[in-house]
C-alpha positions, 0 to 999 in steps of 0.5 A: 500500500502507498504511504499516506500522510496528514498534510494539514489540520484545523480546529475551532475553539471549543466551548459554549457556542449557542449562536453558531451552527454545525455548518459554521463550525465545520466551515471553520475547521475545514478551511483551517485544515485546507490552509494548513495543507496548502490545498483547495476544495477542488483537490478533495476527492472524498470526505468522511464526516463524523457527528454523534449528536446532531440527530438527537439535538436538531433532528438532522438524522440523515446526510449531515455531512453532505449538508454541512459541506455543500454550504461551503462549496464541497460537493459532488465527491463521495461523502461518508457519514460516521457516527461511532460515539466517542470514536466518531472523529477517529473513525472518520480519519480511519475511513479517509485513510482506508480510501487512500490506501485502497487507491480510490483517490489521492486527497481525502478530508476527515471532519469531526464536529459536534454541537452539544450545548442547548437551552434545553438542558434535558435534551442536552444531557439525554444525548448520551442515553443511547450509549448502550443497548436501549432495550436493556438500559436498566440491566446495563446500568445495574451491571455497570454500576455494580463495578463500584461495589465494595467501596464506600461512597462518602456522604456529600460526594454526589452532585444534586445538579444534572449530569450525564449518566456516563459519569456514574459509569466512569465513577463505578470504573474508578471505584473498581480500579481503587478496589482492585489496584489500590488507585487513589483519588489523589492519583486521579486528581493528579491526571486532572491537574496535569491536563488543566495545566496543559490547557493554559497553553492552548488558546482553543481549550474550553477552559484555561485555568490551572488546578492543583491536586488539592484544588481538584479534590476540593472542587464540587463533586460529580459522583464519587470519586469524581469531582467537576475538574475530573470530568469533561464538559459539554462542548461545541467544536470541530476539527478536520484533517487533510490526508494525501498519498505519497504520490500526491505530495509532489503537488504540495509543500511536503514539509509539514506532512506527517506519515500515518504509520498505523490506524486501527479500529476495534470494538469492545468484547464481552469480558469480565472486568478483571480481564483488563488485558482484553480491554479495547484500548489495549487490544487496539494499541497492540494491533497499531504497534504491530502495524507500525513496527513500533512499540510503547518504548518508541512513543514520545507523546500519548493522547488518550480518551479522557471523558474523565480523568479515570478514563486516562488511567484506564487507557 
């Protein structure tokens, strides 16, 4: 297979952007990626558009990508719409990569956009309600929350304000981790403090305030052992990437191009909680290392899913 490179990337600021539409956010991210790549709309031969929430929030269940991209003059090319929960944007990236590896074209676009803020708070927090089998929702909840059994939940450590039910699941995983591996709240807070410290230097971050470990622990609770700074917020924003084959690089300035050595898409399997070696993140990582001919010791940077600080520890 021909080598594939990321030639350009673009991202919007993230945060509460009630007045901006999915189309607006898409346009900003895609135009930034095209500028970064030194490419034009006419160079694109396919688009892979990911969005998880617009159907629920706005009722735009179908052809989201075609509509968002056509308003900015990208039309006529194949558009693949992707919804894969928290992995939606990386799945779009994977699809663009496979399009190029298959020899179907030389330049592809991957886009991830979501607009989650709403004046309707019930709708805003219910967007996650289908993040499991809706036909067995109560059984799912009982099964997952039972992971936290055996760890005493102190009084006053659960918020009386609305929050996503997914935080209850992450909290249960956190208590399982505490019981099984001796993980402490201080260690979870250290992850959060580190990430907030990084955010100070990123002008696109939703929040740019540093926290100490003690401040994270003293912050308002969400659900034990998680406090507010340990949990990802609702957000509006978009990101995009332009991918090209090696043969196409001759048409562009190749200096910013970064080769994609591996991209792996996996899904979860039925397993006991104690079978941590079968965790989806580990299985996918091992496949990616094998595909790239590299190992953990070769990595200089890791960016992992962190809907909560506990998620980073699990990964």
